[in-house]
C-alpha positions in Angstrom: -48.9 113.5 -10.2 -51.4 112.7 -13.0 -48.8 111.8 -15.6 -50.8 110.9 -18.7 -48.3 111.8 -21.4 -49.0 111.3 -25.0 -46.8 113.6 -27.1 -43.2 113.1 -28.0 -41.2 110.0 -27.1 -41.9 106.7 -28.7 -43.7 106.5 -32.0 -46.9 104.5 -32.0 -45.5 102.3 -34.8 -42.7 99.9 -34.0 -41.0 97.7 -36.5 -39.0 94.7 -35.3 -35.8 93.0 -36.4 -35.6 89.6 -34.7 -32.2 87.9 -35.1 -32.9 84.3 -34.0 -30.1 81.9 -33.4 -30.3 78.2 -34.4 -30.1 75.6 -31.6 -26.6 75.5 -30.0 -24.7 72.3 -30.4 -23.5 72.4 -26.9 -23.2 74.6 -23.8 -19.7 75.6 -24.7 -20.8 77.0 -28.1 -23.4 79.1 -26.4 -21.0 80.5 -23.9 -18.5 81.3 -26.6 -21.1 83.1 -28.7 -22.2 85.0 -25.6 -18.7 86.1 -24.8 -18.0 87.1 -28.4 -21.1 89.3 -28.8 -22.0 90.1 -25.2 -20.7 93.6 -25.5 -23.6 94.4 -27.7 -26.1 93.6 -25.0 -28.2 96.5 -23.5 -26.8 99.1 -25.9 -29.1 102.1 -26.6 -28.6 104.9 -29.1 -30.8 107.8 -30.1 -30.6 109.6 -33.3 -32.5 112.4 -35.1 -34.4 111.3 -38.2 -31.9 110.3 -40.8 -30.8 106.9 -41.9 -33.2 105.5 -44.6 -35.7 108.2 -43.6 -36.5 106.3 -40.5 -37.2 108.4 -37.4 -34.9 106.3 -35.1 -36.0 106.9 -31.5 -34.0 103.9 -30.1 -31.9 100.9 -31.1 -31.9 98.3 -28.5 -29.7 95.2 -28.6 -30.4 92.5 -26.0 -28.4 89.5 -24.9 -28.5 86.1 -26.4 -30.1 83.8 -27.5 -32.3 86.5 -29.0 -31.2 90.0 -30.0 -34.3 92.1 -30.3 -33.7 95.4 -32.1 -36.6 97.8 -32.1 -36.7 100.6 -34.7 -39.5 103.1 -34.2 -40.4 104.6 -37.5 -43.1 106.6 -39.2 -46.1 104.7 -40.5 -45.4 102.9 -43.8 -41.7 102.9 -43.4 -41.3 99.3 -42.4 -38.0 97.4 -42.2 -38.3 93.8 -41.2 -35.5 91.2 -41.3 -36.2 87.8 -39.8 -34.5 84.5 -39.2 -30.9 85.3 -40.1 -29.0 82.1 -39.7 -25.5 81.4 -38.3 -23.7 81.6 -41.6 -24.6 85.4 -41.9 -24.5 86.2 -38.2 -20.9 87.5 -38.1 -21.5 89.9 -41.0 -24.7 91.2 -39.5 -23.4 91.7 -36.0 -20.3 93.5 -37.3 -22.5 95.9 -39.3 -24.7 96.4 -36.2 -21.7 97.1 -34.1 -20.4 99.7 -36.5 -23.8 101.4 -36.5 -24.0 101.5 -32.8 -20.5 102.9 -32.5 -21.5 105.7 -34.8 -24.8 106.3 -33.0 -23.7 106.0 -29.4 -22.0 108.9 -27.6 -21.4 110.0 -24.1 -24.3 111.6 -22.3 -24.2 115.3 -22.8 -24.9 118.0 -20.3 -28.3 119.7 -20.8 -29.8 122.8 -19.2 -33.2 123.1 -17.7 -33.6 126.3 -19.7 -33.3 124.3 -23.0 -35.3 121.3 -21.8 -38.3 123.4 -20.7 -38.3 125.9 -23.6 -41.8 126.4 -25.1 -43.6 128.1 -27.9 -46.5 130.5 -27.9 -48.9 127.7 -27.0 -46.7 126.6 -24.1 -45.7 123.4 -25.9 -42.1 122.1 -25.7 -39.7 123.1 -28.4 -36.9 120.9 -27.1 -35.6 118.5 -29.8 -32.4 117.2 -28.2 -31.2 113.6 -28.2 -30.4 111.2 -25.4 -28.8 110.4 -23.1 -28.6 113.7 -21.3 -27.4 114.7 -17.8 -28.6 117.5 -15.5 -27.1 118.5 -12.2 -29.2 120.0 -9.4 -30.6 119.8 -5.9 -33.5 117.5 -5.1 -36.4 119.7 -3.8 -38.6 117.0 -2.2 -38.2 113.6 -0.5 -39.6 110.9 -2.8 -42.2 110.1 -0.1 -43.7 113.6 -0.1 -45.4 113.9 -3.4 -46.7 110.5 -4.7 -47.4 107.1 -3.1 -45.0 104.5 -4.4 -46.6 101.6 -2.6 -46.7 98.6 -5.1 -50.2 98.2 -6.5 -50.2 96.2 -9.7 -53.6 96.7 -11.5 -54.2 94.7 -14.7 -55.8 96.2 -17.8 -58.7 93.8 -17.4 -60.5 94.7 -20.6 -60.3 98.4 -19.8 -61.4 98.3 -16.2 -57.9 99.4 -15.1 -57.6 102.2 -17.6 -55.5 105.1 -16.4 -54.8 103.3 -13.1 -51.1 103.7 -12.7 -50.5 101.9 -9.4 -47.4 103.0 -7.5 -45.8 106.3 -8.6 -42.5 107.9 -7.8 -41.5 111.6 -8.3 -38.9 114.2 -7.3 -38.1 117.7 -8.6 -34.5 118.7 -9.3 -33.6 122.4 -9.4 -30.6 123.4 -11.4 -27.5 125.0 -9.8 -25.7 125.6 -13.1 -24.5 129.2 -13.7 -26.8 130.9 -16.2 -29.4 128.2 -16.0 -32.8 128.5 -14.3 -35.7 126.3 -13.2 -36.3 122.7 -12.2 -37.4 119.5 -13.8 -39.7 116.7 -12.8 -38.4 113.2 -12.6 -41.2 110.6 -12.6 -42.0 107.0 -13.0 -45.1 104.8 -12.5 -45.8 101.1 -12.1 -48.7 100.4 -14.5 -48.0 102.0 -17.8 -49.9 99.2 -19.5 -53.1 100.8 -18.3 -52.7 103.8 -20.6 -55.0 103.2 -23.5 -52.3 103.7 -26.1 -49.8 101.2 -24.5 -49.7 97.4 -24.9 -52.1 95.8 -22.5 -50.3 92.4 -22.2 -48.5 93.4 -19.0 -45.2 94.1 -20.8 -45.3 97.8 -20.0 -46.2 97.4 -16.4 -44.1 96.3 -13.4 -45.1 93.5 -11.2 -45.2 94.4 -7.5 -41.8 92.8 -7.0 -40.3 94.5 -10.0 -41.7 97.8 -9.0 -40.3 97.5 -5.5 -36.9 96.9 -7.0 -37.3 99.8 -9.4 -38.3 102.2 -6.6 -35.3 101.0 -4.6 -33.0 101.6 -7.6 -34.1 105.2 -8.2 -34.3 106.1 -4.5 -30.7 105.2 -3.7 -27.3 106.2 -5.0 -25.9 103.2 -6.9 -22.4 103.7 -5.5 -23.0 104.3 -1.8 -26.6 103.1 -1.2 -27.4 106.6 0.2 -31.2 107.2 0.3 -31.9 110.3 -1.6 -33.7 113.2 0.2 -34.4 116.9 -0.3 -31.3 119.0 -0.2 -29.0 116.4 -1.9 -27.0 117.5 -4.9 -27.3 114.9 -7.7 -26.7 114.2 -11.3 -29.7 112.8 -13.3 -29.0 110.8 -16.4 -32.0 110.6 -18.7 -32.7 108.2 -21.5 -36.2 109.3 -22.1 -38.5 112.3 -21.7 -42.1 113.3 -22.5 -43.9 116.6 -22.7 -47.3 116.9 -21.0 -49.2 119.5 -18.9 -46.8 122.3 -19.7 -43.6 120.5 -18.6 -40.9 118.4 -20.3 -40.5 115.7 -17.8 -37.7 113.1 -17.4 -39.3 109.7 -17.3 -39.2 106.2 -18.8 -41.5 107.2 -21.8 -44.1 104.8 -20.3 -41.9 101.8 -20.8 -40.4 99.1 -18.5 -37.6 98.6 -21.0 -34.4 99.3 -19.1 -33.2 101.2 -22.2 -35.4 104.1 -21.1 -34.4 104.0 -17.5 -33.2 107.3 -15.8 -30.6 107.1 -13.1 -29.6 109.4 -10.3 -26.2 109.7 -8.8 -25.1 111.5 -5.6 -22.7 114.4 -5.8 -23.1 115.7 -2.3 -25.5 114.7 0.5 -27.2 117.5 2.5 -25.9 120.1 0.0 -28.8 122.3 1.1 -32.1 123.4 -0.3 -32.1 126.6 -2.5 -33.3 129.7 -0.8 -36.9 130.1 -1.9 -37.7 132.9 -4.3 -40.3 135.1 -2.6 -43.2 136.0 -4.9 -46.8 137.3 -4.7 -49.8 135.9 -6.6 -49.7 139.0 -8.7 -46.5 137.7 -10.2 -48.2 134.6 -11.7 -52.0 135.3 -11.7 -53.9 138.1 -13.3 -57.3 139.4 -12.4 -58.2 139.5 -16.1 -58.8 136.5 -18.3 -56.3 135.8 -21.0 -57.2 135.2 -24.7 -57.2 131.4 -23.9 -59.7 131.9 -21.0 -57.3 131.6 -18.1 -56.0 133.8 -15.4 -52.5 132.4 -15.4 -49.8 134.8 -16.5 -47.9 133.0 -19.3 -44.8 134.2 -21.0 -43.2 131.9 -23.6 -39.8 133.7 -23.1 -39.9 132.5 -19.5 -38.8 135.9 -18.3 -42.0 136.6 -16.3 -45.2 134.8 -15.2 -45.5 131.2 -14.2 -42.9 129.9 -16.6 -40.3 132.0 -14.9 -40.8 130.0 -11.7 -41.6 126.6 -13.0 -39.8 123.9 -11.1 -38.3 126.3 -8.5 -38.5 126.4 -4.8 -40.6 129.5 -4.0 -42.4 131.2 -1.1 -45.8 132.9 -1.8 -46.7 135.4 0.9 -50.0 136.7 2.2 -52.4 133.8 1.3 -55.8 133.0 2.7 -57.5 129.6 2.2 -60.8 129.7 0.3 -61.4 125.9 0.2 -60.0 123.4 2.7 -61.2 120.1 1.4 -57.8 119.2 0.0 -56.0 120.0 3.3 -55.2 116.4 4.0 -52.7 113.6 3.5 -54.7 111.3 1.2 -52.6 109.2 -1.2 -54.7 110.4 -4.2 -53.1 113.5 -5.7 -56.4 114.9 -7.0 -57.9 115.0 -3.5 -55.1 117.2 -2.0 -56.0 120.5 -3.8 -57.0 123.6 -1.9 -57.6 127.1 -3.2 -56.1 130.3 -1.8 -56.5 134.0 -2.5 -54.4 137.1 -1.9 -57.6 139.1 -1.1 -57.2 141.1 -4.3 -59.2 139.0 -6.6 -56.6 136.4 -7.5 -57.0 132.6 -6.8 -54.5 129.9 -6.9 -54.3 126.1 -6.2 -52.1 124.5 -3.5 -51.3 120.8 -3.3 -50.9 119.3 0.2 -48.0 116.9 0.7 -48.3 113.3 2.0 -47.3 114.5 5.5 -49.2 116.5 8.0 -48.9 120.3 7.8 -51.1 120.8 10.8 -54.6 122.3 10.9 -55.7 124.4 7.9 -54.7 128.0 8.6 -57.6 130.3 9.5 -55.5 133.5 9.1 -53.2 134.8 6.4 -50.1 132.6 5.9 -47.1 132.1 3.7 -46.5 128.9 1.8 -43.1 127.5 0.7 -42.8 124.7 -1.8 -42.2 123.7 -5.4 -43.8 125.7 -8.2 -45.4 123.2 -10.6 -47.5 123.2 -13.8 -50.3 120.8 -14.7 -52.4 122.0 -17.6 -53.5 118.3 -18.2 -53.0 119.0 -21.9 -50.4 117.9 -24.5 -51.2 120.9 -26.7 -51.8 123.8 -24.3 -49.2 124.7 -21.7 -50.2 128.3 -21.1 -52.0 127.6 -17.7 -52.2 125.2 -14.8 -49.6 126.6 -12.5 -49.8 125.5 -8.8 -47.7 125.2 -5.7 -46.8 121.9 -4.0 -46.7 123.0 -0.4 -43.9 121.8 2.0 -43.9 124.5 4.7 -46.4 127.1 6.0 -45.9 130.1 8.4 -48.1 132.9 9.6 -47.8 136.0 7.4 -46.1 139.0 8.8 -48.0 142.2 8.5 -46.3 144.8 6.2 -46.1 147.4 8.9 -43.2 149.9 9.4 -42.0 150.7 12.9 -40.2 154.0 13.3 -38.5 154.7 16.6 -37.9 158.0 18.3 -34.4 157.8 16.8 -34.4 157.6 13.0 -34.6 153.8 12.8 -37.0 151.9 10.5 -37.7 148.2 10.8 -40.0 145.7 9.0 -40.2 141.8 9.0 -37.4 140.2 7.2 -39.8 137.5 5.8 -41.2 140.3 3.5 -38.3 140.0 1.1 -40.6 140.9 -1.8 -41.2 144.3 -0.3 -39.1 147.4 -1.0 -38.6 150.4 1.3 -39.4 153.7 -0.5 -39.3 157.3 0.4 -40.8 160.6 -0.7 -40.4 164.2 0.5 -44.1 164.9 0.0 -47.5 163.2 0.4 -49.3 165.8 -1.6 -47.5 165.1 -4.9 -45.5 162.0 -3.9 -42.5 160.8 -5.9 -41.8 157.4 -4.3 -38.2 156.2 -4.9 -36.3 153.2 -3.5 -34.5 154.0 -0.4 -30.7 153.7 -0.9 -30.1 152.6 2.7 -29.1 149.0 2.9 -31.1 147.1 5.6 -29.4 145.1 8.3 -31.0 142.0 9.8 -31.6 142.4 13.5 -33.8 139.9 15.5 -35.7 138.9 12.4 -36.3 142.5 11.3 -34.9 144.4 8.4 -33.4 147.5 10.1 -32.5 150.8 8.4 -30.9 153.8 10.2 -32.0 157.0 8.5 -29.5 159.7 8.2 -30.8 163.3 8.4 -31.4 164.8 4.9 -32.3 168.2 6.2 -35.9 167.8 4.8 -38.9 165.9 5.9 -39.1 162.3 4.5 -42.0 159.9 4.3 -41.5 156.1 4.1 -43.6 153.2 2.9 -43.3 149.5 2.0 -44.1 148.7 -1.6 -44.7 145.1 -2.8 -42.4 144.2 -5.7 -44.3 142.4 -8.4 
């Protein structure tokens, strides 16, 4: 996915405290020092703006002989301490350890509802701290969405701008009671080709390092299990950025291990969630919004596209308008097609990296992950789309009424409701109270005699 994320996360200004050690007298002294202070290595803590008015985004302590602690602050709030010699080392490290103990806590459970909360402009309102954990089901194989093949591309004076090389991505749908939605988990190889990142290669992975990184996030660290859709997992996040209408779990465009996310297996083959069946009228309007879009946006996330963001859904009754994107090209932007419901609504579909077969020529249903990509850091009120994983011919919404009082209709039309009325002249359509039974792929209702004539219809639920 085109992850050019600029808001949130690391501040553009970083101040450095470099604690440099003098030459060691012998190897034993170095090993003793490493043993004494080794517990401080690779510690990360995130805090809300507080201490000395610095907006601490991270404190990173690395192993000897150099402890490099990066403090991200607002412009003008510099704090630089350099060349602290051995006679002050013990005091400084003790103070740093105390600070880290205060700042570091266990990862806290977060909900997708909180993480994806937005304001009236569709911009994230989440202001939590890291690390966080989310539990959910992986909705796609890592190989379905993005091409993770190593492809290191240097900045080269700007020639490589926005070329991100290999990319990796899965969506995880929450299973927590009372929670709703799914979250994108994403990483890329060449962050250094983003114009606002360092261009010295420090924020890009070499091909070898990227191969190792893809292997790390694609496998359970305890068992080596290769993650695939339907696995129940726990995601631990140390970084996140908002872009395109979504708050995504990622590395905040950094190769620093302090920002790594990790995925752990809870249960393999747990099973994919049953897709929520919707129609285009649930997410697309035939009238332009005040911001010039047809997307139905609701900041409360109770309706419209926000209600389905990150979920596995099935959209019924679609017809292709454009087919140029019906292919398996590695480039995400070339895999878009447009569909319509035949009622004046249009919607983008994204083809996976595997073959779905020939482009349908008749009406079809599409099942996949409901996404959002507004390509903006300040407007998240539009850009909804479906990443397609399965297609099937649409079943016609036709009632069959036998000589005996039995009514049937296709079970795939789960977004239709059986209604009845005693008159067609002045109809009063109400939901039928009969509970349908599934028989040979058909919803089946046996109608009991009411002593009066009854008329029945199928009504699409919006």
